[in-house]
PLY file of the C-alpha trace (Angstrom):
ply
format ascii 1.0
element vertex 153
property float x
property float y
property float z
element edge 152
property int vertex1
property int vertex2
end_header
71.02 -20.77 -4.52
70.31 -21.37 -0.87
67.38 -23.38 0.44
65.51 -20.34 1.74
65.49 -18.55 -1.65
64.52 -21.75 -3.46
61.60 -22.27 -1.05
60.24 -18.75 -1.72
60.72 -19.15 -5.48
58.73 -22.41 -5.49
56.03 -20.87 -3.28
55.78 -17.83 -5.58
55.37 -20.07 -8.65
52.62 -22.09 -6.96
50.86 -18.90 -5.89
51.00 -17.52 -9.46
49.63 -20.79 -10.87
46.81 -20.87 -8.29
45.90 -17.24 -9.02
45.84 -17.89 -12.76
43.61 -20.95 -12.36
41.25 -19.06 -10.06
40.99 -16.18 -12.53
40.38 -18.56 -15.45
37.67 -20.47 -13.60
35.97 -17.21 -12.63
35.82 -16.07 -16.26
34.62 -19.46 -17.46
31.73 -19.48 -15.00
30.69 -15.87 -15.67
27.12 -16.22 -16.80
25.88 -13.12 -18.59
22.19 -13.17 -19.45
21.28 -11.73 -22.84
20.12 -8.09 -22.62
16.72 -7.18 -23.99
16.92 -4.94 -27.05
13.81 -3.29 -28.47
13.22 -0.74 -31.20
11.31 2.25 -29.83
11.54 4.65 -32.79
12.50 4.63 -36.47
12.57 7.91 -38.41
14.39 9.51 -41.35
17.66 11.08 -40.22
17.64 14.86 -40.21
21.15 14.88 -41.70
20.44 12.24 -44.31
21.58 12.29 -47.89
19.44 13.58 -50.75
18.22 10.03 -51.39
16.99 9.74 -47.82
18.82 6.46 -47.19
19.82 7.29 -43.61
17.51 6.68 -40.69
17.69 7.12 -36.94
16.65 4.24 -34.76
16.12 4.38 -31.01
16.98 1.18 -29.19
16.15 0.50 -25.58
18.76 -1.84 -24.10
17.76 -3.42 -20.78
20.37 -5.23 -18.69
18.95 -8.10 -16.57
22.37 -8.80 -14.99
23.90 -7.89 -11.65
26.93 -6.39 -13.41
27.12 -3.39 -15.71
27.59 -4.10 -19.42
30.40 -1.94 -20.84
29.59 -1.98 -24.56
32.60 -1.54 -26.84
30.48 -1.54 -29.99
27.59 -3.16 -31.79
26.30 -4.00 -35.23
22.63 -4.33 -36.08
20.29 -5.07 -38.97
16.59 -5.22 -39.72
15.19 -7.63 -42.31
11.62 -7.79 -43.62
10.52 -11.09 -45.19
14.15 -12.15 -45.45
15.37 -8.96 -47.16
17.88 -6.98 -45.08
16.61 -3.42 -45.34
18.49 -1.52 -42.64
21.95 -1.98 -41.16
24.49 -0.09 -39.10
27.31 -0.13 -36.59
28.27 2.05 -33.65
31.01 2.32 -31.07
29.28 5.14 -29.19
27.12 3.05 -26.85
27.04 3.91 -23.14
27.63 1.36 -20.40
24.31 -0.24 -19.44
24.03 -0.24 -15.63
23.31 -3.41 -13.67
19.54 -4.06 -13.61
19.06 -0.85 -15.60
18.40 0.30 -19.13
19.49 2.97 -21.59
17.89 4.30 -24.75
20.40 5.01 -27.51
19.86 6.72 -30.86
21.75 5.11 -33.72
22.12 5.80 -37.42
21.07 3.05 -39.82
21.51 2.89 -43.54
18.93 1.58 -45.98
20.02 -1.25 -48.24
18.30 -0.17 -51.45
19.48 -3.30 -53.26
17.13 -5.36 -51.07
14.04 -3.41 -52.15
13.24 -5.55 -55.22
13.52 -8.73 -53.16
11.15 -7.23 -50.59
8.59 -6.19 -53.20
8.59 -9.71 -54.68
8.15 -11.22 -51.22
5.30 -8.84 -50.40
3.44 -9.87 -53.57
3.58 -13.52 -52.46
2.73 -13.00 -48.79
0.10 -11.09 -46.84
2.22 -10.93 -43.68
5.39 -9.08 -42.81
7.97 -11.19 -41.03
10.71 -9.15 -39.41
14.06 -10.06 -37.89
16.13 -7.61 -35.88
19.69 -8.84 -35.24
22.17 -7.21 -32.90
25.75 -8.23 -32.12
26.99 -6.56 -28.94
30.74 -6.57 -28.21
31.51 -6.03 -24.54
34.76 -4.63 -23.15
37.17 -6.73 -21.12
36.70 -10.45 -20.50
32.93 -10.33 -21.06
31.59 -12.37 -24.01
30.08 -11.12 -27.27
26.28 -11.24 -27.15
24.04 -11.92 -30.14
20.39 -10.83 -29.83
17.77 -11.82 -32.39
14.21 -10.54 -32.17
11.71 -11.72 -34.75
7.99 -11.78 -35.32
5.16 -11.15 -37.72
3.30 -7.91 -38.38
0 1
1 2
2 3
3 4
4 5
5 6
6 7
7 8
8 9
9 10
10 11
11 12
12 13
13 14
14 15
15 16
16 17
17 18
18 19
19 20
20 21
21 22
22 23
23 24
24 25
25 26
26 27
27 28
28 29
29 30
30 31
31 32
32 33
33 34
34 35
35 36
36 37
37 38
38 39
39 40
40 41
41 42
42 43
43 44
44 45
45 46
46 47
47 48
48 49
49 50
50 51
51 52
52 53
53 54
54 55
55 56
56 57
57 58
58 59
59 60
60 61
61 62
62 63
63 64
64 65
65 66
66 67
67 68
68 69
69 70
70 71
71 72
72 73
73 74
74 75
75 76
76 77
77 78
78 79
79 80
80 81
81 82
82 83
83 84
84 85
85 86
86 87
87 88
88 89
89 90
90 91
91 92
92 93
93 94
94 95
95 96
96 97
97 98
98 99
99 100
100 101
101 102
102 103
103 104
104 105
105 106
106 107
107 108
108 109
109 110
110 111
111 112
112 113
113 114
114 115
115 116
116 117
117 118
118 119
119 120
120 121
121 122
122 123
123 124
124 125
125 126
126 127
127 128
128 129
129 130
130 131
131 132
132 133
133 134
134 135
135 136
136 137
137 138
138 139
139 140
140 141
141 142
142 143
143 144
144 145
145 146
146 147
147 148
148 149
149 150
150 151
151 152
């Protein structure tokens, strides 16, 4: 191999290494702020089963970031006084624009096995503590985001 070809081969390797390091450092410093997720509606699903265990939930997802959030899928659950009552998953979530918001309608399923636990908890407490958990999987190199909203009714 002549000196000229060897020089270009070495230069190409160094350029590839530098590009890889630059790309890795860019991904490592990508700081995505957690989106705001709020429940705006909860109603029985019109196409529910005879037991009425399906519900529709409207979520408003607000993106406080300067980049769009391409959502690959999400899972979500609602617990009352520690009993998980509703849960669901979806891969039909639109991309949330930068500094924008979208309202999405999702199907949730009632966990009827949690009902006895809830009734026992309600007999012991005069308040309703709720926890809404959402795991949002983003497409590409963006991280998974976990959102937890909780409070007392």
